[in-house]
C-alpha positions in Angstrom: 0.3 14.4 -12.8 -1.7 17.3 -11.6 -4.1 17.0 -14.5 -5.1 13.5 -13.4 -6.2 14.4 -9.9 -7.9 17.3 -8.1 -5.8 20.2 -6.6 -6.3 19.0 -3.0 -5.0 15.5 -3.7 -2.2 16.9 -5.8 -1.0 19.1 -2.9 -1.4 16.3 -0.3 0.7 14.0 -2.6 3.4 16.6 -3.0 3.8 16.9 0.8 3.8 13.2 1.6 7.3 11.9 1.6 7.8 8.2 2.1 10.7 7.3 4.3 12.2 4.2 5.8 11.0 3.7 9.4 13.7 1.8 11.5 11.2 0.6 14.1 8.1 -0.1 12.0 6.2 -2.6 14.1 4.3 -5.6 12.7 1.1 -4.0 14.1 1.8 -0.7 12.4 2.5 -2.4 9.1 -0.8 -4.3 9.5 -2.6 -1.0 10.1 -1.1 0.5 7.0 -2.1 -2.5 5.0 -5.7 -2.5 6.3 -5.9 1.2 5.5 -4.8 0.5 1.9 -7.1 -2.5 1.5 -10.2 -0.6 2.8 -9.5 2.4 0.6 -11.0 4.7 3.2 -8.6 7.6 2.8 -8.0 10.0 0.0 -6.1 8.9 -3.1 -3.0 10.7 -1.8 -3.3 9.1 1.7 -3.7 5.6 0.3 -0.8 6.3 -2.1 1.4 7.5 0.8 0.6 4.5 2.9 1.4 2.2 0.0 4.7 4.1 -0.6 5.6 3.6 3.1 5.1 -0.2 2.7 7.0 -0.2 -0.5 9.9 1.8 1.1 10.0 -0.3 4.2 9.6 -3.7 2.5 11.8 -3.2 -0.5 11.6 -6.0 -3.1 8.3 -7.3 -1.5 6.2 -5.6 -4.2 3.4 -4.8 -1.7 1.1 -3.2 -4.3 1.0 -6.4 -6.4 0.4 -8.6 -3.3 -2.5 -6.4 -2.2 -4.1 -5.6 -5.5 -3.0 -8.3 -7.9 -2.2 -11.4 -5.8 -2.3 -13.7 -8.8 0.6 -11.7 -10.3 2.5 -11.7 -7.1 2.1 -15.5 -6.6 2.4 -16.2 -10.3 -0.8 -18.3 -10.0 -4.1 -17.2 -11.8 -6.1 -19.1 -9.1 -4.9 -16.6 -6.5 -7.0 -13.7 -8.1 -9.7 -14.0 -5.6 -7.7 -15.1 -2.6 -8.9 -13.5 0.7 -5.8 -12.8 2.9 -5.9 -11.0 6.2 -3.7 -8.0 6.6 -1.5 -10.0 9.0 -1.0 -12.6 6.2 -0.2 -9.9 3.7 2.4 -8.3 6.0 3.9 -11.7 7.0 
């Protein structure tokens, strides 16, 4: 993996460890989702946030819902759907 990213992102990714958060609030999950959707962080930070959602919402397939909603819904017409972060988390 290290050959596909720069050294700083590789090190950040190595230290990010996704974990289950017992008390993850709806607001916190929305903030994580917004951070991912806006892609404002580094590659490793966005990957970490996505990993947290995937870990805390097992079987929800958050990455498909965020990036490929047409696959998640099984409907090609959903490709350009514009959902709020609250709708994604819900």
